[in-house]
All heavy atoms as a GROMACS GRO file, in nm:
protein
  612
    1MET      N    1  10.971  10.530  13.655
    1MET     CA    2  10.912  10.458  13.551
    1MET      C    3  11.014  10.354  13.501
    1MET      O    4  11.120  10.378  13.469
    1MET     CB    5  10.871  10.550  13.434
    1MET     CG    6  10.806  10.472  13.321
    1MET     SD    7  10.744  10.589  13.196
    1MET     CE    8  10.892  10.606  13.096
    2ASP      N    9  10.962  10.227  13.497
    2ASP     CA   10  11.051  10.112  13.452
    2ASP      C   11  11.059  10.118  13.298
    2ASP      O   12  10.956  10.106  13.232
    2ASP     CB   13  10.987   9.982  13.499
    2ASP     CG   14  11.076   9.866  13.476
    2ASP    OD1   15  11.161   9.866  13.387
    2ASP    OD2   16  11.057   9.763  13.548
    3LYS      N   17  11.175  10.134  13.251
    3LYS     CA   18  11.200  10.139  13.101
    3LYS      C   19  11.158  10.011  13.030
    3LYS      O   20  11.131  10.009  12.911
    3LYS     CB   21  11.348  10.168  13.074
    3LYS     CG   22  11.389  10.305  13.110
    3LYS     CD   23  11.322  10.408  13.032
    3LYS     CE   24  11.369  10.550  13.069
    3LYS     NZ   25  11.301  10.658  13.004
    4THR      N   26  11.143   9.902  13.106
    4THR     CA   27  11.093   9.774  13.048
    4THR      C   28  10.959   9.794  12.985
    4THR      O   29  10.929   9.731  12.885
    4THR     CB   30  11.091   9.668  13.157
    4THR    OG1   31  11.214   9.654  13.214
    4THR    CG2   32  11.042   9.534  13.095
    5TYR      N   33  10.876   9.881  13.044
    5TYR     CA   34  10.740   9.902  12.999
    5TYR      C   35  10.718  10.030  12.917
    5TYR      O   36  10.612  10.083  12.904
    5TYR     CB   37  10.645   9.902  13.117
    5TYR     CG   38  10.656   9.772  13.202
    5TYR    CD1   39  10.718   9.766  13.318
    5TYR    CD2   40  10.612   9.647  13.136
    5TYR    CE1   41  10.734   9.640  13.387
    5TYR    CE2   42  10.623   9.533  13.203
    5TYR     CZ   43  10.683   9.530  13.327
    5TYR     OH   44  10.692   9.408  13.400
    6GLU      N   45  10.832  10.089  12.868
    6GLU     CA   46  10.822  10.213  12.795
    6GLU      C   47  10.726  10.210  12.683
    6GLU      O   48  10.651  10.305  12.665
    6GLU     CB   49  10.962  10.253  12.750
    6GLU     CG   50  10.972  10.388  12.688
    6GLU     CD   51  11.115  10.429  12.653
    6GLU    OE1   52  11.204  10.347  12.669
    6GLU    OE2   53  11.129  10.548  12.609
    7LYS      N   54  10.720  10.103  12.613
    7LYS     CA   55  10.622  10.091  12.498
    7LYS      C   56  10.479  10.103  12.549
    7LYS      O   57  10.397  10.168  12.486
    7LYS     CB   58  10.645   9.961  12.428
    7LYS     CG   59  10.546   9.939  12.308
    7LYS     CD   60  10.574   9.807  12.235
    7LYS     CE   61  10.472   9.783  12.130
    7LYS     NZ   62  10.486   9.650  12.072
    8HIS      N   63  10.454  10.039  12.662
    8HIS     CA   64  10.319  10.044  12.720
    8HIS      C   65  10.281  10.192  12.762
    8HIS      O   66  10.169  10.230  12.744
    8HIS     CB   67  10.304   9.948  12.833
    8HIS     CG   68  10.319   9.808  12.798
    8HIS    ND1   69  10.238   9.741  12.702
    8HIS    CD2   70  10.408   9.711  12.837
    8HIS    CE1   71  10.277   9.612  12.690
    8HIS    NE2   72  10.376   9.595  12.764
    9TYR      N   73  10.379  10.255  12.821
    9TYR     CA   74  10.350  10.391  12.866
    9TYR      C   75  10.330  10.485  12.741
    9TYR      O   76  10.242  10.574  12.748
    9TYR     CB   77  10.470  10.451  12.946
    9TYR     CG   78  10.467  10.399  13.087
    9TYR    CD1   79  10.551  10.305  13.136
    9TYR    CD2   80  10.381  10.468  13.185
    9TYR    CE1   81  10.549  10.262  13.268
    9TYR    CE2   82  10.377  10.425  13.314
    9TYR     CZ   83  10.468  10.326  13.358
    9TYR     OH   84  10.459  10.290  13.493
   10ARG      N   85  10.398  10.458  12.637
   10ARG     CA   86  10.375  10.534  12.515
   10ARG      C   87  10.230  10.510  12.460
   10ARG      O   88  10.163  10.602  12.417
   10ARG     CB   89  10.478  10.500  12.404
   10ARG     CG   90  10.600  10.581  12.409
   10ARG     CD   91  10.681  10.580  12.287
   10ARG     NE   92  10.697  10.450  12.221
   10ARG     CZ   93  10.788  10.357  12.251
   10ARG    NH1   94  10.877  10.377  12.342
   10ARG    NH2   95  10.788  10.240  12.190
   11GLN      N   96  10.198  10.388  12.460
   11GLN     CA   97  10.060  10.351  12.407
   11GLN      C   98   9.955  10.411  12.502
   11GLN      O   99   9.847  10.461  12.454
   11GLN     CB  100  10.046  10.202  12.397
   11GLN     CG  101  10.135  10.147  12.285
   11GLN     CD  102  10.140  10.000  12.283
   11GLN    OE1  103  10.153   9.932  12.389
   11GLN    NE2  104  10.130   9.935  12.162
   12LEU      N  105   9.975  10.406  12.626
   12LEU     CA  106   9.880  10.466  12.728
   12LEU      C  107   9.872  10.619  12.701
   12LEU      O  108   9.759  10.673  12.694
   12LEU     CB  109   9.924  10.442  12.872
   12LEU     CG  110   9.847  10.507  12.977
   12LEU    CD1  111   9.698  10.455  12.979
   12LEU    CD2  112   9.910  10.495  13.110
   13GLY      N  113   9.981  10.682  12.680
   13GLY     CA  114   9.982  10.823  12.651
   13GLY      C  115   9.912  10.862  12.524
   13GLY      O  116   9.839  10.956  12.520
   14LEU      N  117   9.927  10.779  12.419
   14LEU     CA  118   9.851  10.798  12.298
   14LEU      C  119   9.704  10.788  12.318
   14LEU      O  120   9.622  10.862  12.263
   14LEU     CB  121   9.904  10.695  12.188
   14LEU     CG  122  10.046  10.723  12.134
   14LEU    CD1  123  10.088  10.610  12.045
   14LEU    CD2  124  10.050  10.859  12.057
   15ASN      N  125   9.667  10.688  12.395
   15ASN     CA  126   9.522  10.668  12.424
   15ASN      C  127   9.461  10.782  12.504
   15ASN      O  128   9.355  10.832  12.475
   15ASN     CB  129   9.497  10.535  12.496
   15ASN     CG  130   9.505  10.416  12.406
   15ASN    OD1  131   9.504  10.426  12.287
   15ASN    ND2  132   9.512  10.293  12.465
   16VAL      N  133   9.541  10.830  12.604
   16VAL     CA  134   9.495  10.950  12.680
   16VAL      C  135   9.477  11.066  12.586
   16VAL      O  136   9.372  11.134  12.592
   16VAL     CB  137   9.590  10.981  12.794
   16VAL    CG1  138   9.559  11.110  12.859
   16VAL    CG2  139   9.591  10.867  12.901
   17ALA      N  140   9.578  11.092  12.503
   17ALA     CA  141   9.571  11.203  12.408
   17ALA      C  142   9.447  11.188  12.314
   17ALA      O  143   9.376  11.287  12.288
   17ALA     CB  144   9.695  11.217  12.327
   18PHE      N  145   9.423  11.065  12.264
   18PHE     CA  146   9.314  11.040  12.173
   18PHE      C  147   9.178  11.076  12.237
   18PHE      O  148   9.103  11.147  12.182
   18PHE     CB  149   9.314  10.892  12.126
   18PHE     CG  150   9.186  10.857  12.055
   18PHE    CD1  151   9.174  10.889  11.922
   18PHE    CD2  152   9.085  10.796  12.121
   18PHE    CE1  153   9.058  10.854  11.852
   18PHE    CE2  154   8.972  10.757  12.052
   18PHE     CZ  155   8.956  10.789  11.919
   19TYR      N  156   9.159  11.027  12.362
   19TYR     CA  157   9.030  11.046  12.430
   19TYR      C  158   9.018  11.196  12.475
   19TYR      O  159   8.909  11.255  12.468
   19TYR     CB  160   9.012  10.954  12.546
   19TYR     CG  161   8.983  10.813  12.506
   19TYR    CD1  162   9.071  10.706  12.518
   19TYR    CD2  163   8.857  10.783  12.442
   19TYR    CE1  164   9.044  10.582  12.480
   19TYR    CE2  165   8.831  10.654  12.401
   19TYR     CZ  166   8.921  10.561  12.420
   19TYR     OH  167   8.895  10.422  12.379
   20ARG      N  168   9.130  11.258  12.515
   20ARG     CA  169   9.126  11.397  12.545
   20ARG      C  170   9.080  11.478  12.429
   20ARG      O  171   8.989  11.565  12.441
   20ARG     CB  172   9.268  11.443  12.595
   20ARG     CG  173   9.273  11.596  12.620
   20ARG     CD  174   9.413  11.642  12.662
   20ARG     NE  175   9.512  11.610  12.565
   20ARG     CZ  176   9.541  11.682  12.453
   20ARG    NH1  177   9.464  11.786  12.426
   20ARG    NH2  178   9.640  11.656  12.374
   21LYS      N  179   9.142  11.457  12.315
   21LYS     CA  180   9.116  11.536  12.194
   21LYS      C  181   8.969  11.508  12.143
   21LYS      O  182   8.896  11.596  12.106
   21LYS     CB  183   9.212  11.505  12.082
   21LYS     CG  184   9.350  11.562  12.113
   21LYS     CD  185   9.451  11.516  12.017
   21LYS     CE  186   9.592  11.556  12.052
   21LYS     NZ  187   9.690  11.506  11.953
   22SER      N  188   8.932  11.380  12.159
   22SER     CA  189   8.790  11.340  12.112
   22SER      C  190   8.684  11.409  12.197
   22SER      O  191   8.571  11.422  12.157
   22SER     CB  192   8.771  11.189  12.100
   22SER     OG  193   8.766  11.134  12.230
   23ARG      N  194   8.717  11.441  12.320
   23ARG     CA  195   8.630  11.506  12.414
   23ARG      C  196   8.637  11.661  12.402
   23ARG      O  197   8.568  11.738  12.470
   23ARG     CB  198   8.650  11.468  12.564
   23ARG     CG  199   8.639  11.317  12.586
   23ARG     CD  200   8.507  11.250  12.542
   23ARG     NE  201   8.492  11.115  12.590
   23ARG     CZ  202   8.526  11.002  12.521
   23ARG    NH1  203   8.570  11.014  12.398
   23ARG    NH2  204   8.502  10.882  12.569
   24GLY      N  205   8.732  11.709  12.326
   24GLY     CA  206   8.747  11.852  12.307
   24GLY      C  207   8.820  11.925  12.412
   24GLY      O  208   8.810  12.048  12.426
   25TYR      N  209   8.898  11.854  12.491
   25TYR     CA  210   8.983  11.920  12.602
   25TYR      C  211   9.116  11.950  12.553
   25TYR      O  212   9.183  11.874  12.478
   25TYR     CB  213   8.992  11.827  12.718
   25TYR     CG  214   8.865  11.799  12.790
   25TYR    CD1  215   8.826  11.666  12.813
   25TYR    CD2  216   8.789  11.899  12.846
   25TYR    CE1  217   8.710  11.642  12.884
   25TYR    CE2  218   8.674  11.870  12.914
   25TYR     CZ  219   8.633  11.742  12.936
   25TYR     OH  220   8.524  11.717  13.007
   26THR      N  221   9.172  12.066  12.596
   26THR     CA  222   9.311  12.091  12.583
   26THR      C  223   9.385  12.022  12.697
   26THR      O  224   9.318  11.978  12.789
   26THR     CB  225   9.344  12.246  12.593
   26THR    OG1  226   9.309  12.289  12.724
   26THR    CG2  227   9.262  12.318  12.481
   27GLN      N  228   9.510  12.013  12.683
   27GLN     CA  229   9.592  11.954  12.802
   27GLN      C  230   9.566  12.033  12.930
   27GLN      O  231   9.548  11.982  13.038
   27GLN     CB  232   9.736  11.952  12.765
   27GLN     CG  233   9.778  11.843  12.677
   27GLN     CD  234   9.930  11.832  12.659
   27GLN    OE1  235  10.005  11.923  12.698
   27GLN    NE2  236   9.976  11.725  12.604
   28MET      N  237   9.562  12.166  12.910
   28MET     CA  238   9.541  12.255  13.030
   28MET      C  239   9.401  12.226  13.094
   28MET      O  240   9.393  12.213  13.213
   28MET     CB  241   9.550  12.401  12.992
   28MET     CG  242   9.529  12.495  13.109
   28MET     SD  243   9.649  12.473  13.243
   28MET     CE  244   9.761  12.600  13.203
   29GLU      N  245   9.301  12.218  13.014
   29GLU     CA  246   9.164  12.196  13.064
   29GLU      C  247   9.151  12.059  13.136
   29GLU      O  248   9.096  12.046  13.244
   29GLU     CB  249   9.066  12.197  12.952
   29GLU     CG  250   9.038  12.336  12.895
   29GLU     CD  251   8.956  12.337  12.769
   29GLU    OE1  252   8.963  12.236  12.689
   29GLU    OE2  253   8.895  12.442  12.738
   30LEU      N  254   9.214  11.956  13.071
   30LEU     CA  255   9.208  11.827  13.136
   30LEU      C  256   9.292  11.822  13.261
   30LEU      O  257   9.245  11.767  13.366
   30LEU     CB  258   9.258  11.719  13.041
   30LEU     CG  259   9.251  11.575  13.092
   30LEU    CD1  260   9.108  11.535  13.139
   30LEU    CD2  261   9.293  11.476  12.983
   31ALA      N  262   9.407  11.881  13.262
   31ALA     CA  263   9.492  11.894  13.380
   31ALA      C  264   9.420  11.960  13.495
   31ALA      O  265   9.424  11.914  13.611
   31ALA     CB  266   9.618  11.965  13.349
   32GLU      N  267   9.344  12.066  13.467
   32GLU     CA  268   9.268  12.128  13.568
   32GLU      C  269   9.164  12.041  13.629
   32GLU      O  270   9.141  12.041  13.748
   32GLU     CB  271   9.205  12.261  13.518
   32GLU     CG  272   9.310  12.374  13.496
   32GLU     CD  273   9.250  12.492  13.426
   32GLU    OE1  274   9.132  12.493  13.387
   32GLU    OE2  275   9.326  12.592  13.405
   33LYS      N  276   9.097  11.964  13.548
   33LYS     CA  277   8.989  11.871  13.593
   33LYS      C  278   9.052  11.762  13.678
   33LYS      O  279   8.980  11.709  13.764
   33LYS     CB  280   8.914  11.818  13.475
   33LYS     CG  281   8.825  11.917  13.403
   33LYS     CD  282   8.747  11.853  13.292
   33LYS     CE  283   8.657  11.957  13.223
   33LYS     NZ  284   8.551  12.006  13.310
   34LEU      N  285   9.177  11.724  13.649
   34LEU     CA  286   9.243  11.622  13.727
   34LEU      C  287   9.321  11.674  13.846
   34LEU      O  288   9.370  11.595  13.922
   34LEU     CB  289   9.341  11.551  13.631
   34LEU     CG  290   9.280  11.478  13.509
   34LEU    CD1  291   9.398  11.422  13.421
   34LEU    CD2  292   9.192  11.369  13.550
   35ASP      N  293   9.327  11.802  13.857
   35ASP     CA  294   9.402  11.869  13.962
   35ASP      C  295   9.546  11.835  13.958
   35ASP      O  296   9.611  11.798  14.061
   35ASP     CB  297   9.339  11.838  14.098
   35ASP     CG  298   9.389  11.927  14.213
   35ASP    OD1  299   9.421  12.050  14.175
   35ASP    OD2  300   9.398  11.885  14.326
   36ILE      N  301   9.604  11.834  13.835
   36ILE     CA  302   9.751  11.816  13.817
   36ILE      C  303   9.799  11.930  13.727
   36ILE      O  304   9.718  12.007  13.664
   36ILE     CB  305   9.782  11.681  13.750
   36ILE    CG1  306   9.720  11.664  13.607
   36ILE    CG2  307   9.734  11.562  13.838
   36ILE    CD1  308   9.761  11.546  13.531
   37ASP      N  309   9.931  11.949  13.725
   37ASP     CA  310   9.991  12.047  13.637
   37ASP      C  311   9.974  12.011  13.493
   37ASP      O  312   9.980  11.888  13.459
   37ASP     CB  313  10.131  12.068  13.673
   37ASP     CG  314  10.165  12.138  13.802
   37ASP    OD1  315  10.074  12.211  13.851
   37ASP    OD2  316  10.267  12.108  13.866
   38ARG      N  317   9.973  12.110  13.406
   38ARG     CA  318   9.968  12.087  13.268
   38ARG      C  319  10.092  12.013  13.218
   38ARG      O  320  10.088  11.927  13.134
   38ARG     CB  321   9.954  12.220  13.180
   38ARG     CG  322   9.922  12.186  13.037
   38ARG     CD  323   9.984  12.278  12.937
   38ARG     NE  324  10.123  12.302  12.956
   38ARG     CZ  325  10.225  12.227  12.906
   38ARG    NH1  326  10.202  12.124  12.831
   38ARG    NH2  327  10.349  12.262  12.926
   39SER      N  328  10.202  12.048  13.282
   39SER     CA  329  10.332  11.976  13.244
   39SER      C  330  10.325  11.832  13.281
   39SER      O  331  10.381  11.749  13.207
   39SER     CB  332  10.448  12.048  13.306
   39SER     OG  333  10.441  12.040  13.447
   40HIS      N  334  10.258  11.796  13.382
   40HIS     CA  335  10.241  11.657  13.420
   40HIS      C  336  10.146  11.585  13.316
   40HIS      O  337  10.170  11.470  13.278
   40HIS     CB  338  10.181  11.644  13.562
   40HIS     CG  339  10.182  11.500  13.612
   40HIS    ND1  340  10.288  11.443  13.681
   40HIS    CD2  341  10.092  11.402  13.605
   40HIS    CE1  342  10.258  11.315  13.708
   40HIS    NE2  343  10.136  11.290  13.666
   41MET      N  344  10.038  11.658  13.277
   41MET     CA  345   9.952  11.603  13.172
   41MET      C  346  10.034  11.573  13.043
   41MET      O  347  10.017  11.466  12.983
   41MET     CB  348   9.840  11.703  13.145
   41MET     CG  349   9.734  11.652  13.050
   41MET     SD  350   9.625  11.532  13.134
   41MET     CE  351   9.676  11.390  13.041
   42SER      N  352  10.112  11.671  13.005
   42SER     CA  353  10.194  11.654  12.887
   42SER      C  354  10.295  11.531  12.903
   42SER      O  355  10.311  11.449  12.814
   42SER     CB  356  10.277  11.783  12.860
   42SER     OG  357  10.365  11.766  12.753
   43ALA      N  358  10.352  11.520  13.023
   43ALA     CA  359  10.445  11.411  13.050
   43ALA      C  360  10.378  11.276  13.044
   43ALA      O  361  10.433  11.181  12.994
   43ALA     CB  362  10.514  11.431  13.180
   44ILE      N  363  10.251  11.271  13.082
   44ILE     CA  364  10.176  11.142  13.072
   44ILE      C  365  10.156  11.106  12.928
   44ILE      O  366  10.176  10.995  12.890
   44ILE     CB  367  10.040  11.158  13.146
   44ILE    CG1  368  10.058  11.165  13.294
   44ILE    CG2  369   9.948  11.039  13.116
   44ILE    CD1  370   9.930  11.205  13.372
   45GLU      N  371  10.118  11.205  12.849
   45GLU     CA  372  10.096  11.176  12.708
   45GLU      C  373  10.223  11.143  12.630
   45GLU      O  374  10.216  11.069  12.532
   45GLU     CB  375  10.019  11.298  12.643
   45GLU     CG  376   9.877  11.311  12.691
   45GLU     CD  377   9.797  11.416  12.621
   45GLU    OE1  378   9.852  11.481  12.523
   45GLU    OE2  379   9.681  11.443  12.657
   46LEU      N  380  10.331  11.202  12.669
   46LEU     CA  381  10.460  11.180  12.609
   46LEU      C  382  10.532  11.056  12.674
   46LEU      O  383  10.642  11.024  12.620
   46LEU     CB  384  10.545  11.302  12.621
   46LEU     CG  385  10.506  11.420  12.542
   46LEU    CD1  386  10.589  11.543  12.573
   46LEU    CD2  387  10.494  11.394  12.396
   47ALA      N  388  10.478  10.998  12.769
   47ALA     CA  389  10.526  10.882  12.837
   47ALA      C  390  10.670  10.905  12.899
   47ALA      O  391  10.757  10.822  12.893
   47ALA     CB  392  10.534  10.759  12.732
   48THR      N  393  10.683  11.020  12.960
   48THR     CA  394  10.811  11.048  13.036
   48THR      C  395  10.800  11.030  13.181
   48THR      O  396  10.892  11.050  13.252
   48THR     CB  397  10.858  11.191  12.995
   48THR    OG1  398  10.764  11.285  13.032
   48THR    CG2  399  10.890  11.197  12.845
   49VAL      N  400  10.673  10.998  13.227
   49VAL     CA  401  10.655  10.974  13.371
   49VAL      C  402  10.562  10.851  13.386
   49VAL      O  403  10.483  10.822  13.290
   49VAL     CB  404  10.585  11.094  13.444
   49VAL    CG1  405  10.677  11.209  13.446
   49VAL    CG2  406  10.450  11.121  13.391
   50GLY      N  407  10.565  10.791  13.502
   50GLY     CA  408  10.471  10.686  13.530
   50GLY      C  409  10.340  10.751  13.579
   50GLY      O  410  10.341  10.871  13.611
   51VAL      N  411  10.234  10.681  13.577
   51VAL     CA  412  10.101  10.729  13.614
   51VAL      C  413  10.047  10.654  13.728
   51VAL      O  414  10.041  10.530  13.726
   51VAL     CB  415  10.002  10.718  13.490
   51VAL    CG1  416   9.878  10.798  13.525
   51VAL    CG2  417  10.065  10.779  13.366
   52SER      N  418  10.000  10.723  13.830
   52SER     CA  419   9.943  10.658  13.947
   52SER      C  420   9.802  10.609  13.912
   52SER      O  421   9.731  10.656  13.821
   52SER     CB  422   9.936  10.749  14.069
   52SER     OG  423   9.832  10.845  14.046
   53LEU      N  424   9.753  10.513  13.986
   53LEU     CA  425   9.617  10.461  13.963
   53LEU      C  426   9.511  10.569  13.991
   53LEU      O  427   9.406  10.578  13.931
   53LEU     CB  428   9.591  10.332  14.049
   53LEU     CG  429   9.649  10.208  13.993
   53LEU    CD1  430   9.632  10.092  14.088
   53LEU    CD2  431   9.599  10.170  13.857
   54ASP      N  432   9.548  10.652  14.091
   54ASP     CA  433   9.452  10.763  14.123
   54ASP      C  434   9.426  10.845  13.996
   54ASP      O  435   9.312  10.885  13.967
   54ASP     CB  436   9.507  10.851  14.233
   54ASP     CG  437   9.501  10.780  14.370
   54ASP    OD1  438   9.431  10.675  14.381
   54ASP    OD2  439   9.568  10.830  14.465
   55VAL      N  440   9.535  10.882  13.930
   55VAL     CA  441   9.526  10.964  13.810
   55VAL      C  442   9.450  10.891  13.698
   55VAL      O  443   9.370  10.941  13.629
   55VAL     CB  444   9.660  11.017  13.759
   55VAL    CG1  445   9.653  11.086  13.629
   55VAL    CG2  446   9.722  11.113  13.865
   56ILE      N  447   9.483  10.758  13.683
   56ILE     CA  448   9.415  10.681  13.586
   56ILE      C  449   9.266  10.675  13.610
   56ILE      O  450   9.183  10.698  13.519
   56ILE     CB  451   9.468  10.533  13.588
   56ILE    CG1  452   9.612  10.530  13.539
   56ILE    CG2  453   9.380  10.444  13.504
   56ILE    CD1  454   9.632  10.558  13.397
   57PHE      N  455   9.222  10.658  13.734
   57PHE     CA  456   9.082  10.651  13.767
   57PHE      C  457   9.016  10.786  13.743
   57PHE      O  458   8.904  10.796  13.695
   57PHE     CB  459   9.060  10.604  13.908
   57PHE     CG  460   9.102  10.457  13.927
   57PHE    CD1  461   9.160  10.422  14.047
   57PHE    CD2  462   9.085  10.364  13.829
   57PHE    CE1  463   9.200  10.288  14.071
   57PHE    CE2  464   9.121  10.230  13.847
   57PHE     CZ  465   9.182  10.191  13.968
   58LYS      N  466   9.081  10.903  13.780
   58LYS     CA  467   9.031  11.036  13.753
   58LYS      C  468   9.015  11.057  13.603
   58LYS      O  469   8.914  11.109  13.560
   58LYS     CB  470   9.122  11.139  13.806
   58LYS     CG  471   9.112  11.158  13.960
   58LYS     CD  472   9.201  11.269  14.003
   58LYS     CE  473   9.211  11.282  14.157
   58LYS     NZ  474   9.297  11.395  14.196
   59LEU      N  475   9.117  11.011  13.526
   59LEU     CA  476   9.109  11.023  13.381
   59LEU      C  477   8.987  10.961  13.329
   59LEU      O  478   8.914  11.009  13.245
   59LEU     CB  479   9.232  10.965  13.317
   59LEU     CG  480   9.354  11.055  13.305
   59LEU    CD1  481   9.480  10.968  13.270
   59LEU    CD2  482   9.338  11.158  13.198
   60CYS      N  483   8.963  10.834  13.375
   60CYS     CA  484   8.845  10.760  13.330
   60CYS      C  485   8.718  10.832  13.365
   60CYS      O  486   8.627  10.838  13.280
   60CYS     CB  487   8.850  10.622  13.390
   60CYS     SG  488   8.982  10.517  13.329
   61ASP      N  489   8.708  10.888  13.482
   61ASP     CA  490   8.586  10.956  13.523
   61ASP      C  491   8.567  11.079  13.432
   61ASP      O  492   8.458  11.101  13.384
   61ASP     CB  493   8.595  10.997  13.669
   61ASP     CG  494   8.581  10.888  13.770
   61ASP    OD1  495   8.538  10.777  13.726
   61ASP    OD2  496   8.618  10.897  13.882
   62VAL      N  497   8.667  11.157  13.415
   62VAL     CA  498   8.656  11.285  13.341
   62VAL      C  499   8.635  11.258  13.192
   62VAL      O  500   8.553  11.326  13.131
   62VAL     CB  501   8.780  11.372  13.362
   62VAL    CG1  502   8.776  11.494  13.266
   62VAL    CG2  503   8.800  11.420  13.507
   63LEU      N  504   8.704  11.159  13.137
   63LEU     CA  505   8.686  11.129  12.999
   63LEU      C  506   8.573  11.036  12.965
   63LEU      O  507   8.536  11.006  12.855
   63LEU     CB  508   8.818  11.069  12.942
   63LEU     CG  509   8.942  11.151  12.943
   63LEU    CD1  510   9.071  11.079  12.908
   63LEU    CD2  511   8.917  11.289  12.869
   64ASN      N  512   8.509  10.987  13.073
   64ASN     CA  513   8.400  10.894  13.061
   64ASN      C  514   8.434  10.768  12.979
   64ASN      O  515   8.362  10.734  12.884
   64ASN     CB  516   8.276  10.963  12.998
   64ASN     CG  517   8.145  10.889  13.024
   64ASN    OD1  518   8.136  10.809  13.120
   64ASN    ND2  519   8.050  10.902  12.926
   65VAL      N  520   8.543  10.706  13.019
   65VAL     CA  521   8.585  10.578  12.958
   65VAL      C  522   8.620  10.476  13.064
   65VAL      O  523   8.646  10.514  13.176
   65VAL     CB  524   8.714  10.599  12.870
   65VAL    CG1  525   8.682  10.692  12.751
   65VAL    CG2  526   8.836  10.647  12.948
   66LYS      N  527   8.614  10.354  13.028
   66LYS     CA  528   8.651  10.247  13.117
   66LYS      C  529   8.806  10.241  13.121
   66LYS      O  530   8.871  10.268  13.023
   66LYS     CB  531   8.601  10.111  13.070
   66LYS     CG  532   8.453  10.100  13.065
   66LYS     CD  533   8.403   9.966  13.016
   66LYS     CE  534   8.252   9.959  13.008
   66LYS     NZ  535   8.210   9.835  12.952
   67PRO      N  536   8.864  10.196  13.234
   67PRO     CA  537   9.010  10.180  13.240
   67PRO      C  538   9.063  10.094  13.129
   67PRO      O  539   9.169  10.118  13.075
   67PRO     CB  540   9.036  10.121  13.380
   67PRO     CG  541   8.918  10.172  13.460
   67PRO     CD  542   8.801  10.170  13.367
   68SER      N  543   8.988   9.994  13.093
   68SER     CA  544   9.032   9.905  12.983
   68SER      C  545   9.052   9.977  12.856
   68SER      O  546   9.137   9.942  12.768
   68SER     CB  547   8.935   9.789  12.965
   68SER     OG  548   8.805   9.833  12.929
   69SER      N  549   8.978  10.086  12.827
   69SER     CA  550   8.988  10.167  12.711
   69SER      C  551   9.130  10.232  12.697
   69SER      O  552   9.188  10.242  12.599
   69SER     CB  553   8.884  10.271  12.700
   69SER     OG  554   8.756  10.214  12.697
   70LEU      N  555   9.179  10.273  12.811
   70LEU     CA  556   9.309  10.344  12.821
   70LEU      C  557   9.417  10.239  12.795
   70LEU      O  558   9.528  10.275  12.751
   70LEU     CB  559   9.330  10.415  12.951
   70LEU     CG  560   9.237  10.539  12.972
   70LEU    CD1  561   9.269  10.602  13.109
   70LEU    CD2  562   9.248  10.638  12.863
   71PHE      N  563   9.388  10.115  12.833
   71PHE     CA  564   9.493  10.012  12.822
   71PHE      C  565   9.473   9.920  12.696
   71PHE      O  566   9.528   9.809  12.692
   71PHE     CB  567   9.501   9.931  12.949
   71PHE     CG  568   9.552  10.004  13.066
   71PHE    CD1  569   9.464  10.074  13.157
   71PHE    CD2  570   9.686  10.022  13.086
   71PHE    CE1  571   9.514  10.145  13.259
   71PHE    CE2  572   9.737  10.100  13.190
   71PHE     CZ  573   9.650  10.159  13.282
   72ASP      N  574   9.386   9.959  12.615
   72ASP     CA  575   9.360   9.880  12.484
   72ASP      C  576   9.473   9.921  12.389
   72ASP      O  577   9.459  10.016  12.317
   72ASP     CB  578   9.228   9.910  12.427
   72ASP     CG  579   9.194   9.834  12.301
   72ASP    OD1  580   9.264   9.734  12.276
   72ASP    OD2  581   9.099   9.874  12.230
   73PHE      N  582   9.580   9.845  12.389
   73PHE     CA  583   9.699   9.877  12.316
   73PHE      C  584   9.687   9.811  12.180
   73PHE      O  585   9.707   9.685  12.167
   73PHE     CB  586   9.828   9.836  12.385
   73PHE     CG  587   9.850   9.901  12.518
   73PHE    CD1  588   9.919   9.835  12.620
   73PHE    CD2  589   9.795  10.028  12.545
   73PHE    CE1  590   9.937   9.898  12.741
   73PHE    CE2  591   9.819  10.089  12.673
   73PHE     CZ  592   9.884  10.021  12.769
   74ARG      N  593   9.668   9.887  12.076
   74ARG     CA  594   9.666   9.833  11.941
   74ARG      C  595   9.803   9.813  11.889
   74ARG      O  596   9.891   9.887  11.919
   74ARG     CB  597   9.587   9.936  11.856
   74ARG     CG  598   9.446   9.960  11.897
   74ARG     CD  599   9.371  10.068  11.829
   74ARG     NE  600   9.355  10.200  11.886
   74ARG     CZ  601   9.336  10.229  12.015
   74ARG    NH1  602   9.340  10.142  12.111
   74ARG    NH2  603   9.314  10.358  12.053
   75GLU      N  604   9.815   9.717  11.813
   75GLU     CA  605   9.952   9.686  11.755
   75GLU      C  606   9.979   9.767  11.631
   75GLU      O  607   9.899   9.807  11.560
   75GLU     CB  608   9.959   9.530  11.718
   75GLU     CG  609   9.953   9.446  11.844
   75GLU     CD  610  10.062   9.474  11.942
   75GLU    OE1  611  10.187   9.490  11.901
   75GLU    OE2  612  10.038   9.467  12.064
   0.00000   0.00000   0.00000
């Protein structure tokens, strides 16, 4: 993960957590739906790892949001 974009990864992680919680999923439940480890789900939300497009697209499908929603970074 490029540290230049750390702020963006943090904002993405916050958006993922927001939509996850609004849909009533725990990190474990969402991780299972995405076929990733819960620790990876946590790392995405905490912005300690980069996220592949495959995972982004799966997140959008499971959370029923457009990719643009995950990248809507509020100031």
